[in-house]
Every structure is written in C-alpha cells, then in structure tokens.
C-alpha positions in Angstrom: -22.1 21.2 76.9 -18.3 20.5 76.5 -16.7 22.1 73.5 -13.9 21.1 71.3 -12.5 17.5 71.2 -14.6 16.5 74.2 -17.9 17.7 72.5 -17.2 15.4 69.5 -16.4 12.5 71.9 -19.8 13.0 73.6 -21.6 12.8 70.3 -19.8 9.6 69.5 -20.7 8.0 72.5 -24.5 9.2 72.0 -24.5 7.8 68.6 -22.9 4.5 69.7 -25.6 4.2 72.5 -28.3 4.9 69.9 -26.9 2.1 67.7 -26.7 -0.3 70.6 -30.4 0.5 71.6 -31.6 0.1 68.1 -29.8 -3.3 67.8 -31.7 -4.5 70.7 -35.1 -3.8 69.0 -36.8 -6.6 67.2 -36.8 -6.1 63.5 -40.0 -5.2 62.0 -40.8 -8.2 59.7 -43.2 -7.7 56.8 -45.9 -10.4 56.8 -45.2 -12.9 54.2 -47.4 -12.7 51.3 -49.9 -15.4 51.1 -49.4 -17.8 48.2 -52.1 -17.9 45.8 -54.3 -20.8 46.7 -54.8 -23.3 44.2 -58.4 -23.5 42.8 -60.1 -26.7 43.9 -61.1 -28.8 40.9 -64.6 -28.2 40.1 -66.6 -31.5 40.0 -68.8 -31.9 36.8 -72.5 -31.5 37.7 -74.1 -34.7 38.4 -77.5 -35.2 36.7 -80.3 -34.9 39.1 -81.7 -38.3 40.2 -85.0 -39.1 38.9 -87.9 -38.8 41.4 -90.0 -41.9 42.1 -92.7 -40.2 40.2 -90.7 -39.7 37.2 -89.3 -43.2 37.3 -92.8 -44.6 37.5 -94.0 -42.5 34.7 -91.0 -43.6 32.4 -91.7 -47.2 33.4 -95.4 -46.8 32.5 -94.6 -45.1 29.1 -92.0 -47.8 28.3 -94.7 -50.6 28.9 -97.1 -48.7 26.8 -94.6 -48.4 23.9 -93.8 -52.2 24.2 -97.5 -53.0 24.0 -98.0 -50.8 20.9 -95.0 -52.4 19.3 -96.5 -55.8 19.9 -99.6 -54.7 18.5 -97.9 -53.7 15.3 -96.3 -57.1 15.1 -99.3 -59.3 16.0 -100.9 -59.2 12.4 -97.7 -60.7 11.1 -97.5 -63.7 13.5 -97.6 -66.8 11.3 -97.3 -64.8 8.1 -94.8 -65.4 5.4 -92.7 -62.2 4.8 -89.7 -61.6 2.5 -86.2 -62.6 4.0 -85.2 -59.0 4.6 -88.2 -58.1 6.5 -88.1 -61.6 8.3 -84.6 -60.5 9.6 -86.0 -57.2 10.7 -88.8 -59.0 12.4 -86.5 -61.1 14.4 -84.4 -57.9 15.4 -87.5 -56.2 16.7 -88.5 -59.3 18.7 -85.0 -59.3 20.3 -85.2 -55.7 21.3 -88.5 -56.2 22.9 -87.1 -59.1 24.9 -84.0 -56.9 26.0 -86.3 -53.9 26.8 -88.5 -56.1 29.2 -85.3 -57.5 30.8 -84.0 -54.1 31.3 -87.2 -53.0 32.8 -86.9 -55.8 35.3 -83.6 -54.8 36.3 -84.8 -51.1 36.7 -82.6 -49.9 33.9 -85.4 -47.6 32.9 -83.3 -45.3 30.4 -82.0 -48.5 28.7 -85.5 -50.1 28.7 -86.9 -46.8 27.1 -84.2 -46.6 24.6 -84.6 -50.3 23.4 -88.4 -49.8 23.2 -88.1 -46.8 21.2 -85.7 -48.7 18.8 -88.2 -51.6 18.7 -91.2 -49.4 17.9 -89.3 -47.5 15.0 -88.2 -50.9 13.4 -91.8 -52.2 13.7 -93.3 -49.1 12.3 -90.9 -49.3 9.3 -91.5 -52.9 9.0 -95.2 -52.6 8.9 -95.0 -49.8 6.2 -92.7 -51.9 4.1 -94.9 -54.8 4.2 -97.9 -52.9 3.2 -96.0 -51.5 0.2 -94.7 -55.0 -0.7 -98.1 -56.5 -0.6 -99.4 -53.6 -2.6 -96.9 -53.9 -5.4 -96.2 -57.7 -5.6 -98.6 -60.4 -6.7 -99.2 -63.1 -4.1 -97.4 -65.6 -6.3 -94.1 -63.9 -5.5 -94.3 -64.9 -2.0 -96.2 -68.3 -1.9 -97.3 -69.5 1.5 -95.1 -72.0 3.2 -96.7 -75.2 4.3 -96.7 -75.4 8.2 -94.3 -77.8 9.7 -96.7 -80.3 11.1 -97.3 -84.0 11.1 -98.4 -85.3 7.6 -102.1 -86.2 9.1 -102.8 -82.5 10.4 -105.3 -80.7 8.3 -105.2 -77.1 7.4 -107.9 -76.4 9.8 -106.0 -78.1 12.7 -103.0 -76.1 11.6 -104.9 -72.7 11.7 -106.4 -73.8 15.3 -102.9 -74.6 16.6 -101.6 -71.2 15.3 -104.5 -69.5 16.9 -104.1 -71.2 20.1 -100.3 -70.6 20.1 -100.8 -66.9 19.7 -103.4 -66.8 22.5 -100.9 -68.6 24.8 -98.2 -66.2 24.0 -100.6 -63.3 24.8 -101.6 -64.8 28.1 -98.1 -65.4 29.0 -97.2 -61.8 28.3 -100.2 -60.8 30.5 -98.9 -62.7 33.3 -95.4 -61.1 33.1 -96.8 -57.5 32.5 -97.2 -56.9 36.4 -93.5 -57.7 36.9 -92.1 -55.2 34.3 -89.9 -52.8 36.1 -90.0 -54.8 39.3 -86.8 -55.8 41.2 -86.6 -59.6 41.5 -84.3 -62.0 43.2 -81.5 -63.2 41.0 -83.2 -66.8 40.5 -86.4 -65.2 39.6 -84.8 -62.5 37.4 -83.1 -65.4 35.5 -86.4 -67.2 35.0 -88.1 -63.9 33.8 -85.2 -63.6 31.2 -85.7 -67.3 30.2 -89.3 -66.6 29.5 -88.8 -63.6 27.4 -86.3 -65.7 25.3 -89.0 -68.5 24.8 -91.7 -65.8 23.9 -89.3 -64.4 21.2 -88.3 -67.8 19.7 -91.9 -68.8 19.7 -92.9 -65.9 17.7 -90.0 -66.4 15.3 -91.1 -70.0 14.9 -94.7 -68.8 14.1 -93.4 -66.4 11.5 -91.6 -69.4 9.8 -94.8 -71.4 10.0 -93.0 -74.0 12.3 -96.1 -74.4 14.4 -95.3 -77.4 16.4 -92.0 -75.6 17.7 -94.0 -72.4 18.4 -96.5 -74.2 20.4 -93.8 -76.0 22.5 -92.0 -72.9 23.1 -95.3 -71.1 24.0 -96.2 -73.9 26.3 -92.8 -73.8 28.1 -92.9 -70.0 28.5 -96.5 -70.1 30.0 -95.7 -72.7 32.5 -92.5 -70.9 33.6 -94.6 -67.8 33.9 -97.3 -69.3 36.0 -94.6 -70.8 38.3 -92.9 -67.2 38.5 -96.0 -65.2 39.5 -97.6 -67.8 41.8 -97.2 -66.8 45.5 -94.4 -68.4 47.4 -95.4 -70.6 50.3 
C-alpha cells in the first residue's frame, strides 16, 4: 500500500469509483401509498317483492273486506239519512269504486288501503245512524217521496227499489271474478265505467230517486254482461 500523498490519492480514487458505482444503481423507490378508496354508496334496501301466494292472499282479503263493507251499507239502500251521514255514505261508495279499480289494475296495496278506509267509514256510519235513530223521533227525518211518475203506487215504488237493489247485487256478482285481474285497456275502461254506474245508482237509491237508480243499474248490468261474456 503506498504511503504519504500517494496513499491519499489512492483513497480518493477508490471513493470516486464507489460514488460512480452507486450512481449507476437504480434508486430504491418506496411504493406509493394507496389512496383510500372511496366507499361505494350503499343502496337503500329494496322491499322484498311479494310472492304470488302473498299477493293472492292480499287480493282475497281485500275482496272480503269490500264485500263486508257493502254488507254494512246494504240496509241503507233507499233509506233517508241526515245530510252529514249522506255525504259520508257517498264517500264510502266512492272509496269502494276506487278500491275495485285498483284491484283490477293489480295495485293490491292501494286497493287494500282504500278498502280499509271504506270499511272504517262504513262502520262509523252504521254506528252513527243507530245512535241517531235511537235518539231522534221519526218526525225529525220524514221520508222523502220516491221520484217517480205520479201514477206509480207505493207498492210499485217498493218493488222497483227492491228490483234495483237485486240488479246491483247481480252486477257486482258478475264483476267479482274480475277483481284483481289484469284487463286490456278497453276492458279496464269499461270496468271502471261500470263501477261508476254502480256507485251513482246506489247514491240515487239513497236519495229515493228510484227511476234514475234503476236506469243506472240497468246500464251497469248490460255493460257487465258484455264485459264478462267470452270473446268470439
């Protein structure tokens, strides 16, 4: 090994060579830190779709509720009630028609809600009329003469009222198998028209407008027969 100044020069050369060798090596690059991944938005849970069995049960229960409500109202057909109760009676009939229309469109939840509202109102109406009849004398609400031709006897009026109610019941029986069924647009419109005629006929019966009630009941029955008869 050289000594003195030469020895220092040798070390300088070695050090320079070492630096050159290090400069040729690739630098060790630290892996970049992964950016925090954004949390994917969580979709709100979708309500489970009702199974066919559940839908059929809801449809059946709704039809039973509608039948029960109409049973509550049947004793009121053709009867005279105070104005407040008459308005509620009309509201119930409207809810019934809308519920049946919703059933036809397969809006089972909407039909069930409308049927429930109609049933509650009908129950309240029946209870109110019972209390009214128990507290008020008959003279407070005198019967309204049926709207008929002058030569029609009371017996004929009673018979017409009874026949009209029977026609309405028969028409609803024709439509019952269609409740909750999907119909083509044209038939669906006819179904809705029939329901409207039925509601208006019952309102006319409640007002003792027997001729109008009978006419509306006949129209509803004719349309119902055309609707349910098999297509050729």
